[in-house]
VEXKE-826116 format. One line per 4 residues: their letters; for each residue x, y, z of C-alpha. Coordinates in pm, whole numbers, m for minus. Layout:
A> X Y Z | ...
// end
This chain:
MQRM> 8505 11401 11949 | 8814 11189 11810 | 9168 11259 11997 | 9419 11330 11711
SGID> 9711 11023 11770 | 10022 10902 11628 | 10251 11161 11412 | 9950 11363 11294
PMFV> 9935 11627 11566 | 10332 11756 11482 | 10174 11849 11117 | 9926 12077 11361
YSDT> 10224 12213 11546 | 10462 12273 11270 | 10233 12485 11068 | 10367 12812 11025
PLTP> 10184 13121 10807 | 10491 13090 10560 | 10510 12693 10577 | 10161 12561 10588
MEVA> 10162 12173 10625 | 9887 12118 10322 | 9909 11834 10060 | 9701 11846 9697
YTCV> 9608 11735 9391 | 9591 11958 9066 | 9412 11700 8812 | 9242 11787 8437
FDPA> 8937 11623 8357 | 8751 11560 7979 | 8418 11748 7991 | 8356 11488 7672
TAPA> 8246 11178 7871 | 8019 11363 8094 | 7674 11206 7976 | 7540 11565 8039
GYSF> 7871 11802 7991 | 8022 11972 8210 | 7840 12193 8471 | 8005 12366 8808
DAVR> 7634 12280 9003 | 7714 11904 8860 | 8012 11918 9035 | 7850 12075 9335
AMLA> 7572 11821 9378 | 7815 11525 9319 | 8024 11625 9577 | 7728 11706 9799
DRVP> 7622 11362 9750 | 7989 11220 9808 | 8125 11367 10093 | 7865 11272 10377
TLPE> 7940 10931 10260 | 8330 10929 10308 | 8453 10665 10558 | 8403 10733 10904
LLPL> 8747 10789 10950 | 8800 11058 10709 | 8480 11280 10705 | 8538 11552 10567
RRRL> 8235 11738 10773 | 8474 11773 11099 | 8714 12063 11250 | 9029 12083 11479
MAVP> 8950 12199 11816 | 9269 12278 12117 | 9249 12152 12410 | 9264 12415 12657
FGLD> 9600 12452 12846 | 9751 12251 12606 | 9660 11927 12824 | 9628 11680 12544
HPRW> 9644 11670 12174 | 9374 11812 11977 | 9003 11712 11907 | 8804 11648 11576
VDDP> 8487 11719 11632 | 8149 11739 11392 | 8143 12097 11274 | 7800 12255 11324
AFDL> 7882 12569 11055 | 8033 12316 10761 | 7883 12530 10439 | 8032 12300 10129
DNHL> 8048 12669 9984 | 8297 12726 10223 | 8519 12444 10090 | 8433 12448 9678
HRAA> 8481 12758 9471 | 8476 12816 9106 | 8753 12992 8929 | 8860 13085 8551
LPAP> 9208 13076 8408 | 9285 13409 8168 | 9352 13308 7817 | 9487 13149 7683
GGEV> 9419 12907 7930 | 9749 12690 7955 | 9987 12547 8158 | 10130 12842 8285
ELRA> 9837 12983 8355 | 9693 12678 8551 | 10067 12682 8738 | 9999 13024 8830
KVAE> 9708 12931 8981 | 9803 12667 9159 | 10051 12838 9324 | 9856 13097 9473
VMGR> 9635 12829 9610 | 9933 12667 9779 | 10090 12968 9898 | 9778 13063 10102
PLDL> 9703 12875 10406 | 9438 12710 10503 | 9159 12816 10777 | 9232 12560 11079
HQPP> 8869 12644 11240 | 8675 12447 10970 | 8769 12164 10865 | 9069 12177 10679
WEMH> 9032 12118 10313 | 8891 12255 10003 | 8853 12264 9644 | 8890 12482 9349
VVEG> 8686 12389 8988 | 8949 12544 8742 | 8741 12681 8417 | 8891 12842 8117
LADG> 9123 12572 8027 | 9298 12524 7648 | 9077 12303 7469 | 8758 12263 7688
KVGL> 8944 12098 7956 | 8840 12119 8316 | 9092 12173 8628 | 9060 12099 8998
IAKI> 9301 12195 9274 | 9247 11960 9603 | 9373 12056 9904 | 9379 11923 10239
HHSV> 9610 11934 10588 | 9905 11708 10619 | 9742 11611 10922 | 9441 11444 10765
IDGV> 9647 11203 10494 | 9969 11119 10370 | 10040 10992 10026 | 9893 10627 10047
AGVQ> 9583 10751 10197 | 9510 11023 9984 | 9515 10762 9673 | 9275 10584 9887
LMAQ> 9056 10910 9912 | 9100 11003 9571 | 8919 10666 9526 | 8642 10727 9746
LLDF> 8529 11058 9579 | 8575 10949 9222 | 8466 10713 9026 | 8531 10414 8809
APEG> 8311 10485 8513 | 8148 10852 8365 | 7791 10725 8462 | 7934 10731 8869
RPTD> 7794 10533 9145 | 7487 10545 9369 | 7539 10658 9708 | 7473 10508 10022
RKGD> 7325 10830 10325 | 7265 10513 10567 | 7511 10712 10777 | 7273 10998 10826
ADAD> 6975 10866 10770 | 7072 10694 11135 | 7113 10969 11259 | 6760 11138 11208
ADAD> 6543 10940 11039 | 6257 11187 11066 | 6442 11529 10982 | 6397 11716 10675
ADAD> 6583 11725 10289 | 6979 11765 10369 | 7021 12119 10208 | 7397 12049 10087
GPGP> 7189 11663 9889 | 6960 11384 9923 | 6875 11236 10222 | 6805 11320 10567
RWRP> 6979 11646 10708 | 7302 11610 10862 | 7229 11730 11282 | 7581 11785 11416
PSLP> 7550 11844 11816 | 7693 12211 11943 | 8051 12228 11935 | 8190 12101 12286
SSVQ> 8301 12366 12591 | 8624 12403 12721 | 8498 12212 12993 | 8391 11922 12775
LVAH> 8719 11949 12637 | 8928 11930 12955 | 8689 11623 13058 | 8772 11460 12718
AIPN> 9124 11500 12773 | 9152 11395 13160 | 9166 10987 13058 | 9488 11049 12826
LVTS> 9657 11286 13132 | 9611 10974 13392 | 9781 10748 13144 | 10034 11028 13021
PLRA> 10327 10848 13255 | 10262 10545 13097 | 10287 10644 12732 | 10638 10878 12858
LGAL> 10780 10542 13015 | 10630 10387 12669 | 10823 10619 12456 | 11160 10612 12669
REIG> 11143 10196 12591 | 11095 10252 12212 | 11415 10515 12241 | 11600 10277 12428
KTAV> 11515 9994 12211 | 11617 10209 11874 | 11948 10277 12038 | 11996 9908 12094
RMAQ> 11920 9831 11705 | 12136 10107 11599 | 12452 10005 11821 | 12405 9624 11716
RALD> 12382 9758 11328 | 12689 9997 11368 | 12882 9710 11571 | 12779 9453 11285
EETP> 13081 9453 11032 | 12840 9260 10764 | 12617 9599 10732 | 12676 9906 10589
PLSI> 12810 10199 10846 | 12516 10420 11002 | 12396 10700 10741 | 12334 11003 10940
PLGA> 12088 11261 10844 | 12291 11562 10912 | 12519 11758 10668 | 12346 11815 10319
PPTF> 12558 12044 10139 | 12384 12435 10141 | 12189 12423 9846 | 11839 12567 9821
ETPV> 11926 12694 10149 | 11697 13037 10158 | 11477 13061 10419 | 11138 12964 10314
GAAR> 10902 13266 10215 | 10548 13233 10164 | 10544 13291 9778 | 10525 12951 9557
SVSF> 10655 12808 9232 | 10483 12549 9091 | 10546 12285 8807 | 10423 11947 8631
AELG> 10654 11680 8450 | 10528 11362 8351 | 10703 10997 8274 | 10628 10711 8112
LRQV> 10578 10414 8320 | 10675 10168 8087 | 10993 10331 8024 | 11081 10319 8404
RDLK> 10979 9986 8480 | 11212 9889 8148 | 11463 10049 8303 | 11379 9873 8647
ERFG> 11360 9559 8528 | 11697 9577 8305 | 11932 9648 8634 | 11736 9508 8880
VTVN> 11682 9802 9078 | 11344 9918 9205 | 11052 10216 9068 | 11162 10434 9324
DVIL> 11525 10399 9275 | 11474 10519 8892 | 11294 10795 8995 | 11540 10923 9254
AVCS> 11769 10838 8964 | 11554 11077 8703 | 11555 11325 8994 | 11886 11357 9074
GALR> 12025 11384 8656 | 11785 11684 8622 | 11926 11854 8963 | 12255 11802 8798
THLA> 12163 11954 8487 | 11967 12241 8699 | 12255 12348 8918 | 12490 12351 8636
EHEH> 12260 12622 8503 | 12242 12803 8791 | 12623 12760 8943 | 12500 13033 9215
LAGS> 12308 12752 9386 | 12524 12452 9356 | 12892 12590 9462 | 13151 12351 9448
DQEA> 12989 12087 9609 | 12870 11940 9271 | 13163 11824 9129 | 13366 11773 9468
GNPL> 13150 11493 9582 | 12895 11597 9762 | 12586 11532 9648 | 12218 11643 9741
VAVV> 12062 11429 10004 | 11700 11358 9916 | 11403 11320 10234 | 11214 11021 10087
PISV> 10933 10937 10331 | 10816 10605 10392 | 10493 10426 10418 | 10455 10227 10708
RSDS> 10094 10153 10676 | 9975 9823 10741 | 9697 9658 10583 | 9487 9661 10886
PDDD> 9050 9753 10775 | 9116 9962 11097 | 9428 10198 11017 | 9296 10510 10949
LGNR> 9381 10764 10701 | 9598 10945 10854 | 9981 10989 10881 | 10182 10645 10866
LSAM> 10502 10761 10798 | 10878 10705 10828 | 11167 10856 10611 | 11513 10733 10483
FVPL> 11777 11002 10369 | 11929 10912 10069 | 12216 11066 9882 | 12121 11096 9515
ANDL> 12522 11116 9345 | 12444 11413 9128 | 12832 11437 9149 | 12844 11161 8908
SEPL> 12832 11238 8537 | 12678 10893 8392 | 12349 10823 8437 | 12362 10489 8509
DRLR> 12624 10541 8732 | 12398 10770 8935 | 12118 10474 8911 | 12295 10232 9049
SIAQ> 12477 10441 9357 | 12131 10544 9419 | 11986 10180 9402 | 12248 10068 9660
ASAT> 12224 10420 9913 | 11819 10364 9883 | 11853 10024 9974 | 12088 10051 10264
AKAQ> 11868 10334 10394 | 11562 10162 10356 | 11701 9862 10519 | 11848 10067 10805
ERAI> 11488 10223 10867 | 11370 9858 10847 | 11593 9706 11152 | 11568 10064 11347
GYGP> 11232 10146 11302 | 11249 10549 11300 | 10835 10544 11246 | 10724 10358 11566
MASA> 10981 10587 11770 | 10817 10907 11600 | 10493 10789 11699 | 10574 10719 12120
LSEA> 10738 11054 12134 | 10417 11265 11958 | 10236 11002 12234 | 10448 11086 12529
VPPV> 10560 11497 12500 | 10329 11712 12641 | 10120 11879 12387 | 10205 12220 12484
LARR> 10575 12154 12542 | 10588 11987 12182 | 10435 12282 11985 | 10641 12553 12149
VIQL> 10986 12355 12117 | 10864 12270 11707 | 10818 12654 11688 | 11113 12744 11825
GISL> 11339 12561 11615 | 11101 12690 11310 | 11192 13025 11411 | 11529 12973 11470
GALR> 11552 12767 11102 | 11712 12480 11334 | 11621 12237 11055 | 11777 12426 10765
RARA> 12097 12498 10985 | 12127 12080 11067 | 12101 12005 10675 | 11918 11724 10667
GNLM> 11854 11707 10304 | 11788 11930 10022 | 11495 11855 9908 | 11203 11603 9980
ISNV> 11089 11347 9664 | 10789 11127 9734 | 10656 10853 9514 | 10305 10684 9566
PGPD> 10167 10419 9367 | 9819 10524 9226 | 9528 10338 9027 | 9612 10209 8700
FALY> 9283 10230 8568 | 9080 10521 8462 | 8884 10743 8722 | 8577 10993 8658
FAGM> 8464 11309 8814 | 8132 11441 8786 | 8157 11255 8493 | 8478 11375 8348
KMLA> 8744 11124 8254 | 9081 11251 8480 | 9346 11278 8236 | 9588 11417 8468
AYPL> 9667 11406 8871 | 9993 11647 8984 | 10032 11549 9348 | 10200 11825 9547
GPVV> 10342 11802 9905 | 10421 12055 10125 | 10693 12306 10164 | 10902 12327 10518
DGVA> 11207 12581 10626 | 11484 12401 10521 | 11358 12146 10276 | 11241 12434 9999
LNIT> 11165 12186 9702 | 10915 11913 9695 | 10903 11664 9400 | 10576 11412 9443
VQSY> 10509 11168 9199 | 10212 10949 9151 | 10143 10672 8886 | 9797 10682 8733
NDTL> 9693 10440 8441 | 10036 10425 8221 | 10180 10745 8324 | 10380 10875 8657
FVGL> 10268 11245 8734 | 10511 11460 8890 | 10473 11769 9109 | 10702 12022 9188
NACA> 10614 12266 9459 | 10912 12521 9608 | 10990 12852 9766 | 10998 13083 9491
SAVP> 11281 13244 9632 | 11502 12935 9699 | 11433 12730 9373 | 11497 12948 9041
DLPA> 11331 12876 8704 | 11150 12574 8848 | 10951 12502 8502 | 11337 12423 8397
LARS> 11383 12154 8638 | 11019 12004 8540 | 11157 12021 8153 | 11501 11867 8285
ITHE> 11300 11539 8458 | 11155 11479 8132 | 11453 11506 7936 | 11643 11302 8229
LGHM> 11453 10995 8184 | 11547 10998 7803 | 11859 11034 7857 | 11878 10753 8121
TAAA> 11682 10506 7846 | 11971 10546 7584 | 12198 10522 7818 | 12092 10175 7902
ENAY> 12049 10126 7519 | 12368 10220 7460 | 12503 9972 7749 | 12261 9705 7608
DRMG> 12439 9753 7232 | 12794 9764 7374 | 12776 9448 7583 | 12599 9307 7281
SIER> 12896 9429 7048 | 13104 9241 7355 | 12953 8948 7317 | 13014 8927 6933
RART> 13367 8960 6993 | 13424 8685 7201 | 13188 8451 7001 | 13381 8546 6672
AKMA> 13741 8473 6843 | 13632 8190 6986 | 13494 8054 6698 | 13785 8159 6560
RLAS> 14048 7925 6791 | 13769 7654 6707 | 13865 7656 6365 | 14208 7648 6356
// end
C-alpha cells in the first residue's frame, strides 16, 4: 500500500459527478509511418507490453482504496482485477471524421467521470479520422499527475522512432519468476495480492494517525511563516501590493453542469518566441496575452457575458498553475503545484499594451508566490487536516458554490513545455497533442497549452452552458497571435521611422 500525500488527496475529495477532476490528451497520429501499418491489435499489444514497465512511482495497475472512517488519506493498492480491456476502448467517428466530429467525441469522454473503483485512467483509440489519421483520447485522474508529470508519462508511453524500443519486464519477472505467460503481454504473469481488508487499511494508517498532531503543528508553523512573509511583503514599500485572489468579474459564473464543450487551436512556437525576445517577456506572458485578446473579442461578440466589466476596467482574472516540482529523481509523478492569479488586461484595446500589462502583473504574482510559498502551505494543510473533515468541508463548499461566489478567477490558463522532437505510438508519428484540464464550479473554462515540436497545441475545455461558441474562441486565439505579431511589426516600423527622421534631422544640422 502507498499512502496519498501532498495535495493529491484534495483532487479526490473535490470530485463530483458534475466536475470530475481529470486531465486528458487528444492526440492525432499518422499511420503511414508505422512499419506494419495501423491496427487496433497492434496498439493493444504495445500498451500491454508498455504498461507494466512504467516507473514504480506511476504504475497504471493501481487503484485507490479509502481508509475506513476517514482516519487517513486513501491508499494506492495493486488491483488484482486489472484488465487492460477495461481501460482501452475502440471508437470510430462518423463521416466525414473532421474536427467537428472529433470535438464531439472528446466532449463526450470529458463529460463522463472515471470509475475510481479501478485504476483511474482510460484510453480511446479513435478511427475514422479524415485522411486516414488515427486519434487517441487519453484521460487520467488529476490525483495521479499534473501537467509536468503528464509530459513525463507521455515520454514513457511513446517512442522516439517508429520501430519502438525493447521492453524491460524485469519487475514482473522478479515478482514471480516461475509464473506462466502474462495474458496481457510477453513475460511472466503479474500476480498482485488480494485487496487489503478494512483491518489492514486501518493498521496501515495507525502510524500516520499517531503522528498527525506533529503534522498539525508543522502546518500551523507553515501558516505562521506564510503570514509573516505576507506581512513583510505588504510592508515593503519597494514591492508591489499583494494580489488577493478574490473579486474577479462575474463572467462564466454559471453553475457547472455535466455537459462539456471542447475545442482546439494551434499557435506557431517561433512566432511566440519572437514576441518573447522582442519585448523581453516570457513565453507564458505571450500566451496569456494571446488568450486575453481572444477573450476580449469573444466577450464583445457575446455582450451578455461581459456586461460592462470589460470596458469599465475590470479585467478577467486567470488562475495560472505553477510547477514547484524539484529536480530530484525521487520526486514522484503526483502533483507539485502552486498558483498565481493574473489580471488579463482585456480592458485594454491595444495588443501590445495588454502584453506589457500582463508581463508586469505576471512577474509580480510570480514573485509573490515565490516569496510567500502557497504551494508548501497547501501541502502542509493537506497533511494536517483530518481527511474525513477535509472531504466534508470541500464537498460542502462545492455544494454551496463557494468558489464561484468568491470569484477567485474566471478561467484557468496552464502552459506546459513539451518535447521538441517527434514521438511515435505503435509506429505512428504523433502529429498533434492537445492537452485538456479540468473544469470546476467557479472556473468554467480551462485553456491548457503544451508545446510539441515547433507548435503550441491549445486545448479548451468548458462547461457547455457557461461558454457559448467555444470553437469561435479557439479561432480567436489563433487570430490573436497574428494581430500581436502585426502590432509588433508596426511598432518596429514606427520606431525605425522615428530613428530615420532623427538621423536625417541630425545630418541636416551638421550640414548647416
